[in-house]
C-alpha positions, -999 to +999 in steps of 0.1 A: +240-304+654+254-314+689+221-314+707+187-313+698+159-294+714+130-307+733+097-314+711+066-331+717+059-362+691+027-381+689+033-414+669+004-424+654-005-462+636-016-498+637+007-527+644-003-556+627+024-580+631+043-586+661+077-582+644+068-548+632+065-534+670+103-524+671+101-505+636+092-470+631+092-453+596+101-418+599+080-393+576+106-356+570+092-326+578+118-304+578+117-265+584+144-241+566+147-206+574+150-183+545+166-147+549+155-115+532+162-111+496+161-148+491+137-172+470+132-211+466+120-222+434+108-259+428+106-273+397+089-301+381+119-317+368+150-324+390+170-316+355+159-285+352+167-275+387+204-291+386+210-270+352+199-240+370+224-243+398+252-249+376+246-217+358+251-202+393+245-167+383+215-154+365+202-119+349+168-115+353+147-086+334+129-065+355+106-051+329+074-055+350+046-029+337+042+002+355+063-002+386+097+005+367+087+029+341+119+047+345+138+012+348+126-005+317+147-032+306+162-031+341+179-064+352+190-081+384+219-107+394+206-136+415+228-163+422+216-200+423+227-224+448+218-262+458+194-266+491+211-288+516+191-304+545+200-326+574+177-359+573+173-385+601+186-417+589+183-435+625+163-426+656+163-449+685+134-439+710+132-455+747+094-460+755+079-462+792+050-461+806+038-434+825+026-441+864+004-409+869-008-403+831-038-419+808-046-414+775-087-407+768-100-414+736-134-423+719-144-389+731-179-380+721-186-349+694-205-326+714-198-296+699-186-278+730-152-257+733-119-280+739-117-262+776-154-270+783-147-310+777-114-308+795-129-290+824-159-320+823-132-345+824-109-332+851-144-331+873-151-365+867-116-382+868-108-358+901-132-380+921-121-410+941-156-425+936-149-425+899-115-442+904-096-408+901-078-384+919-066-347+921-056-339+882-023-322+880-026-310+841-047-323+812-036-317+778-057-321+739-030-340+720-032-318+689-048-339+655-056-368+671-087-363+694-072-377+722-063-362+759-037-370+785-047-367+819-020-363+846-028-373+883-006-357+910+002-390+926+012-425+915-010-454+915-040-439+902-035-446+865-029-485+866-064-492+877-081-474+856-059-486+823-071-519+835-105-512+831-104-503+797-132-482+792-153-461+817-187-440+813-179-406+823-206-375+829-208-348+804-232-323+796-265-345+815-251-377+793-232-403+798-205-415+771-185-446+771-146-431+763-116-455+766-089-455+789-051-462+773-015-463+786+003-431+781+033-439+766+062-414+773+093-416+748+129-402+748+153-399+719+185-418+733+206-417+696+197-403+664+216-397+629+212-372+605+230-370+571+233-341+547+209-344+517+204-321+486+170-311+474+167-324+438+143-300+424+145-272+448+167-244+443+177-215+463+179-179+445+197-149+466+208-116+462+175-104+450+170-071+453+137-051+468+129-037+440+094-047+431+066-055+450+058-088+467+035-105+440+054-086+409+086-105+422+074-138+425+057-134+387+091-123+376+110-148+390+085-172+375+081-161+342+121-162+340+128-195+353+102-214+333+116-200+300+137-229+283+160-199+267+170-190+299+180-231+309+145-233+329+114-255+326+080-260+342+077-243+380+059-262+405+061-239+434+079-204+442+084-189+476+096-152+478+111-134+510+115-100+506+147-082+519+146-069+556+123-100+564+128-137+568+104-167+563+103-204+570+100-233+544+089-265+550+101-294+533+080-326+529+087-359+516+083-363+476+058-386+470+056-382+433 
């Protein structure tokens, strides 16, 4: 793509050596749209997927119990194709420290709603006697247990960050929280390269003649048979005609 959409990201990790500070390891998490009448099937072995792709067209029997009494032994023709995705091969990010935001961590586990905790922290840090100022926004960093507070004016974040830790009053108790710089990263260069999924096959042209569950079973039964060129199926996702789906590909660590 010529342009990438703006997306919030969180970088988590521990730098043990100074020489590693400019290195970033990318873990792919690729969203792949699926049209109606298609399926993704992932085999345990890459050679099976390659064999299914080379055969291109497959005749799948539709004899599935009571659902197709009149169409007993009917077959459907489906096409098999490789799954091509774009993976980042290089990424360059420019990091700058925000002059108006702080990162609050080491938050206490009080069992209160997130919004209530945000309100308490905003109230505390909006007071000048606590070293704060008017808060412009507050946001939970998903999956990190950390909060970003942004003030309406410059010069507030620096002194709080220098303190490192501060005791805040929450629910009639005082708790020591950590104050860290909030780094803002902008992607200034990204390089993508096409990659083929070695174990996954895209099946298309699937007619809407069975229920979703029956169609999944029918496809899995057919493509796990060695007599059809198949093998052990690891996963199968099916999207009926008239619907759309979204598959997610992650790094194969197996």
